[in-house]
C-alpha positions as CSV (number, residue, x, y, z in Angstrom):
1,X,-29.4,-50.5,-54.8
2,X,-26.5,-49.8,-53.4
3,X,-26.6,-50.2,-49.1
4,X,-23.8,-49.0,-46.9
5,X,-23.5,-51.3,-43.8
6,X,-20.8,-50.3,-41.3
7,X,-19.2,-53.2,-39.1
8,X,-19.3,-52.4,-35.5
9,X,-15.6,-52.0,-34.1
10,X,-14.3,-52.0,-30.5
11,X,-11.9,-49.5,-31.1
12,X,-14.8,-47.1,-32.7
13,X,-16.3,-46.9,-29.3
14,X,-12.7,-46.4,-27.2
15,X,-12.1,-43.1,-29.3
16,X,-14.4,-40.7,-27.6
17,X,-13.3,-41.8,-24.0
18,X,-9.7,-42.0,-24.9
19,X,-9.8,-38.0,-26.2
20,X,-12.1,-37.1,-23.1
21,X,-9.3,-38.9,-20.6
22,X,-6.7,-37.2,-22.7
23,X,-8.3,-33.7,-22.8
24,X,-9.1,-33.9,-18.7
25,X,-5.6,-35.1,-17.6
26,X,-4.1,-32.6,-19.6
27,X,-5.9,-29.8,-17.8
28,X,-5.7,-31.5,-14.5
29,X,-1.7,-31.7,-14.8
30,X,-1.7,-28.2,-15.8
31,X,-4.3,-27.1,-12.6
32,X,-1.7,-28.8,-10.4
33,X,1.9,-28.4,-11.7
34,X,1.5,-25.4,-14.4
35,X,2.4,-21.9,-14.0
36,X,-1.0,-20.9,-12.2
37,X,-1.5,-24.3,-10.4
38,X,-1.9,-25.4,-6.8
39,X,1.6,-25.4,-6.8
40,X,2.8,-22.3,-7.9
41,X,0.0,-21.0,-5.7
42,X,1.6,-22.1,-2.6
43,X,5.3,-20.7,-3.8
44,X,3.3,-17.2,-4.7
45,X,2.0,-17.6,-1.0
46,X,5.3,-18.3,0.9
47,X,6.6,-15.5,-1.3
48,X,3.7,-12.9,-0.2
49,X,3.8,-13.7,3.5
50,X,8.0,-13.2,3.3
51,X,7.4,-9.5,1.3
52,X,4.8,-8.6,3.8
53,X,7.1,-9.3,6.9
54,X,9.4,-7.5,5.0
55,X,7.4,-4.7,4.2
56,X,6.3,-4.3,7.9
57,X,10.3,-4.2,9.1
58,X,10.6,-1.3,6.3
59,X,7.5,0.8,7.5
60,X,8.6,0.2,11.2
61,X,12.2,1.6,10.2
62,X,10.6,4.5,8.0
63,X,8.5,5.4,11.1
64,X,11.7,5.7,13.2
65,X,13.4,7.8,10.2
66,X,10.7,10.1,10.1
67,X,10.4,10.7,13.9
68,X,14.2,11.6,13.6
69,X,13.7,14.1,11.0
70,X,11.0,15.5,12.4
71,X,13.2,15.9,15.7
72,X,15.9,17.7,13.3
73,X,13.4,19.6,11.3
74,X,13.4,23.4,11.3
75,X,10.5,24.1,13.8
76,X,11.5,21.8,16.2
77,X,15.2,21.8,16.6
78,X,16.0,19.6,19.3
79,X,19.5,20.7,21.0
80,X,20.2,17.0,21.9
81,X,19.3,15.6,18.7
82,X,21.8,17.9,16.8
83,X,24.3,17.5,19.4
84,X,24.2,13.6,18.8
85,X,24.1,13.6,15.1
86,X,27.4,16.1,15.0
87,X,29.1,13.8,17.3
88,X,28.3,10.8,15.3
89,X,28.9,12.1,12.0
90,X,32.2,13.7,13.3
91,X,33.5,10.9,15.4
92,X,33.9,13.0,18.1
93,X,33.4,12.6,22.0
94,X,34.8,14.1,25.2
95,X,36.7,12.0,27.7
96,X,34.4,11.4,30.6
97,X,31.5,10.2,28.0
98,X,30.1,6.6,27.4
99,X,29.3,6.2,23.8
100,X,26.6,4.0,22.8
101,X,26.3,3.1,19.0
102,X,22.6,2.5,18.4
103,X,21.8,0.7,14.9
104,X,19.5,3.2,13.4
105,X,22.1,5.6,12.2
């Protein structure tokens, strides 16, 4: 009768912990340094805050432009706005006038 007798090896007991450590190390590294890791989340957050500030400035500029368009619309023509726009576009002023340029044009 044949019997199998396995010799206990120290190397065999280290295989499972080594594989587990490698597995956890791989996923741990990528959870911090990967494309969707903690460092990428910080970068995304900085980009989001910069873009939200840019959005706020663009929204305020759009509201200002909508207000100007409303003043120039057909229903409520303001003579001063039409005169101001025409003078700005044609670069014409009278000698006794003081011209102050605003940055919203």
